[in-house]
C-alpha positions as CSV (number, residue, x, y, z in Angstrom):
1,M,-20.4,6.3,-36.7
2,G,-23.8,7.9,-36.3
3,L,-25.3,9.8,-33.4
4,R,-27.2,6.6,-32.3
5,D,-23.9,4.6,-32.1
6,N,-22.3,7.4,-30.1
7,S,-25.2,7.4,-27.7
8,V,-25.1,3.6,-27.3
9,N,-21.3,3.7,-26.6
10,R,-21.8,6.4,-24.0
11,A,-24.5,4.3,-22.3
12,I,-22.2,1.2,-22.3
13,F,-19.3,3.2,-20.9
14,S,-21.4,4.8,-18.2
15,R,-22.8,1.4,-17.2
16,D,-19.3,-0.1,-17.0
17,M,-18.0,2.8,-14.9
18,T,-21.0,2.4,-12.5
19,R,-20.3,-1.3,-12.2
20,I,-16.6,-0.7,-11.4
21,A,-17.4,2.0,-8.9
22,E,-19.9,-0.4,-7.2
23,A,-17.2,-3.1,-7.0
24,R,-14.7,-0.6,-5.6
25,K,-17.2,0.5,-3.0
26,F,-17.9,-3.0,-1.8
27,Y,-14.1,-3.7,-1.7
28,A,-13.7,-0.6,0.4
29,R,-16.3,-1.8,2.9
30,L,-14.5,-5.1,3.2
31,M,-11.1,-3.3,3.7
32,A,-12.6,-1.0,6.4
33,A,-14.3,-4.0,8.2
34,N,-11.0,-6.0,8.2
35,A,-9.1,-3.0,9.5
36,G,-11.2,-2.7,12.6
37,S,-10.7,1.1,12.5
38,A,-13.2,3.6,13.9
39,D,-12.0,6.1,11.2
40,P,-14.8,6.3,8.5
41,R,-12.2,7.9,6.1
42,L,-10.5,4.5,5.7
43,E,-13.5,3.2,3.7
44,D,-13.7,6.5,1.8
45,V,-10.1,6.4,0.6
46,F,-10.2,2.7,-0.5
47,A,-13.3,3.6,-2.5
48,A,-11.7,6.7,-4.0
49,V,-8.3,5.4,-5.1
50,P,-8.5,3.2,-8.2
51,R,-6.3,0.1,-7.6
52,E,-6.1,-0.6,-11.4
53,A,-4.3,2.7,-12.0
54,F,-1.3,1.4,-10.0
55,L,-1.1,-2.1,-11.5
56,G,-0.3,-1.5,-15.2
57,P,-2.5,-2.6,-18.1
58,G,-4.6,-5.8,-17.6
59,P,-5.2,-8.6,-17.8
60,W,-3.4,-9.0,-14.5
61,T,-1.6,-12.0,-12.9
62,V,-2.9,-12.9,-9.5
63,V,-0.7,-14.8,-7.1
64,A,-2.5,-17.7,-5.5
65,G,-0.4,-19.7,-3.0
66,N,2.5,-21.1,-5.0
67,G,0.6,-20.6,-8.3
68,K,-0.5,-17.8,-10.5
69,V,-3.8,-17.1,-12.3
70,E,-4.4,-14.6,-15.0
71,T,-7.6,-12.5,-14.8
72,P,-10.1,-13.4,-17.6
73,S,-9.9,-9.9,-18.9
74,A,-8.7,-6.3,-18.2
75,D,-11.9,-5.6,-16.4
76,P,-10.9,-3.9,-13.1
77,V,-13.7,-5.7,-11.2
78,H,-11.4,-8.7,-11.1
79,I,-8.9,-7.0,-8.8
80,Y,-11.3,-5.6,-6.3
81,Q,-10.8,-8.6,-4.0
82,N,-8.3,-9.5,-1.4
83,V,-5.8,-10.8,-3.9
84,L,-2.1,-10.3,-4.6
85,V,-1.5,-8.8,-8.0
86,S,1.9,-9.3,-9.6
87,L,3.9,-6.2,-10.4
88,D,7.1,-7.8,-11.6
89,A,6.9,-11.6,-12.0
90,E,10.6,-12.1,-12.6
91,K,11.5,-10.4,-9.3
92,G,8.5,-11.8,-7.5
93,I,7.2,-8.4,-6.6
94,N,3.4,-8.0,-6.0
95,N,1.1,-5.2,-5.0
96,G,0.6,-6.5,-1.5
97,E,-2.4,-8.0,0.2
98,P,-5.2,-5.4,0.7
99,F,-6.6,-6.9,3.9
100,L,-3.1,-6.8,5.5
101,H,-2.5,-3.2,4.4
102,A,-6.0,-2.1,5.5
103,M,-5.2,-3.6,9.0
104,W,-1.8,-1.8,9.1
105,I,-3.1,1.5,8.0
106,G,-5.9,1.2,10.5
107,K,-3.3,0.4,13.2
108,V,-1.1,3.4,12.5
109,A,-4.2,5.7,12.2
110,P,-3.0,8.5,9.9
111,K,-4.4,11.9,10.7
112,P,-4.7,15.1,8.6
113,G,-1.5,17.1,8.9
114,E,0.8,14.2,9.7
115,V,4.0,13.4,8.0
116,V,4.5,9.8,6.6
117,T,7.5,8.0,5.3
118,H,6.7,5.0,3.2
119,V,9.5,2.5,2.8
120,G,9.0,0.2,-0.1
121,A,6.3,2.1,-2.0
122,G,6.2,-0.3,-5.0
123,T,4.1,1.5,-7.7
124,G,2.4,3.7,-5.2
125,Y,-1.1,2.3,-4.4
126,Y,-0.8,2.3,-0.6
127,T,1.2,5.5,-0.8
128,A,-1.8,7.1,-2.4
129,L,-4.1,5.9,0.3
130,L,-1.8,7.3,3.0
131,A,-1.5,10.6,1.2
132,K,-5.3,11.0,1.2
133,L,-5.5,10.1,4.9
134,V,-3.0,12.8,5.9
135,S,-4.7,15.5,3.8
136,P,-5.1,18.3,4.2
137,G,-1.8,19.6,5.5
138,G,0.1,16.3,5.6
139,A,2.8,14.8,3.4
140,V,4.2,11.5,2.3
141,T,7.8,10.7,1.3
142,A,7.9,7.4,-0.5
143,F,11.2,5.4,-0.9
144,E,11.5,2.7,-3.5
145,L,14.7,0.8,-4.1
146,D,13.8,-0.7,-7.5
147,S,14.3,1.9,-10.2
148,G,11.5,0.6,-12.5
149,L,9.0,0.6,-9.7
150,A,10.1,4.1,-8.5
151,D,9.5,5.4,-12.0
152,R,6.1,3.9,-12.1
153,A,5.2,5.2,-8.7
154,R,6.4,8.7,-9.6
155,K,4.1,8.7,-12.7
156,N,1.2,7.1,-10.9
157,L,1.4,9.7,-8.1
158,E,1.7,12.8,-10.2
159,A,-1.7,14.0,-9.2
160,Y,-0.8,13.8,-5.5
161,A,0.8,17.1,-4.7
162,N,1.7,16.0,-1.1
163,V,3.8,13.0,-2.2
164,T,7.5,12.9,-3.0
165,V,8.9,9.7,-4.5
166,I,12.6,8.9,-3.9
167,H,14.4,6.2,-5.8
168,G,16.9,5.2,-3.1
169,D,17.8,3.0,-0.2
170,A,15.9,4.0,3.0
171,V,18.4,2.0,5.1
172,V,21.5,3.9,3.9
173,G,20.0,7.4,3.7
174,G,18.3,9.2,6.6
175,L,14.5,9.5,6.9
176,P,12.7,12.8,7.4
177,P,11.1,13.4,10.9
178,S,7.9,11.4,10.7
179,D,4.7,10.9,12.5
180,I,4.4,7.5,10.7
181,I,7.0,5.2,9.2
182,Y,5.2,2.6,7.1
183,V,7.6,-0.2,6.0
184,N,6.7,-2.7,3.3
185,A,9.7,-5.0,3.4
186,G,11.1,-7.4,6.0
187,V,14.0,-6.3,8.2
188,A,15.9,-8.2,10.9
189,A,15.6,-5.1,13.0
190,P,14.6,-1.5,12.2
191,P,17.7,0.7,11.8
192,A,18.4,3.1,14.7
193,E,18.0,6.0,12.3
194,W,14.4,5.0,11.6
195,L,13.6,5.1,15.3
196,K,15.4,8.5,15.7
197,A,13.2,9.8,12.8
198,L,10.0,9.1,14.7
199,K,8.4,12.2,16.2
200,P,7.0,12.1,19.8
201,R,4.0,9.7,19.7
202,G,5.1,8.6,16.2
203,R,4.2,5.2,15.0
204,M,6.2,2.7,12.8
205,V,4.7,-0.5,11.5
206,F,7.1,-3.0,9.9
207,P,7.6,-6.7,9.2
208,W,10.2,-8.0,11.6
209,R,12.0,-10.9,9.8
210,P,14.4,-12.6,12.3
211,A,14.7,-15.7,10.1
212,E,14.2,-16.7,6.4
213,R,10.6,-17.9,6.7
214,I,9.6,-16.2,10.0
215,G,7.8,-12.9,10.0
216,L,5.9,-10.8,12.5
217,A,4.2,-7.5,11.9
218,V,5.2,-5.1,14.7
219,M,4.2,-1.6,15.6
220,V,6.6,0.6,17.5
221,T,5.3,3.8,19.2
222,R,7.6,6.6,20.4
223,T,6.6,7.5,24.0
224,D,7.9,9.9,26.6
225,K,10.0,7.1,28.1
226,G,11.3,5.5,24.9
227,F,9.6,3.1,22.5
228,A,6.7,0.7,23.0
229,C,6.4,-2.4,20.9
230,D,3.2,-4.0,19.9
231,P,3.1,-7.3,17.9
232,V,0.3,-7.3,15.3
233,H,0.2,-10.7,13.5
234,A,2.3,-13.3,11.7
235,I,3.2,-12.7,8.1
236,M,5.3,-14.0,5.2
237,V,7.7,-11.2,4.1
238,H,10.6,-10.6,1.8
239,P,14.0,-9.0,2.7
240,L,14.5,-5.3,2.2
241,H,17.4,-5.5,-0.2
242,R,15.9,-8.2,-2.4
243,R,12.3,-7.1,-2.7
244,L,10.1,-4.1,-1.8
245,G,6.4,-3.6,-1.9
246,G,4.9,-7.1,-1.4
247,L,3.6,-8.4,1.8
248,D,1.7,-11.7,2.2
249,E,-0.4,-12.4,5.3
250,N,0.3,-15.9,6.8
251,P,-1.9,-16.3,9.9
252,P,-0.5,-18.8,12.5
């Protein structure tokens, strides 16, 4: 290969990187707008964290209603939309709906220096966003029940010095004292130990799942007098011990 060929390849690579960066920036603007947050850092972190790095090699399988569609290629541009991307088709685990997570992250409003516990980290994409939002000085402990996903999350998050990934059951084990508990799997009720782990003015967002097909996103805030509960929106969720990581929005 000659110098001219190398120059052409570099130009093509540079153009592709620019195109992907532009798609990610537009996606980040959409996420921030949907979140309704006044924190400008939310758009910044969605633009900074490459979603494709947490999905495995493409092409990717996108979950669409009860069906599935494969992206035309491994071009990351295809996944910078509000789409559910499959992580484990056999187990029905997906990467979660970006709009929903943007809304939740905006709701709990992570701040630099805060401590976050992420229950149901999947392969770590939303863990990475939380880690950036609590930097500098903050930390994230990410629990993942599925061993394969936990291994992938640990590898994907190696560059995030403020993240610790734990393969384990967040229901059985205790949680560290936390400013934020971010739960990505449906529970009939949050365990008492989770509530005890919340620091004063701590926030926990979780999918409340009182019945098989009923779900409601709820935020709990620890106050001086106890706990305040704020319903967020209706969702479809999956039980904690069957599936972690995927949340699908289902507006009423």
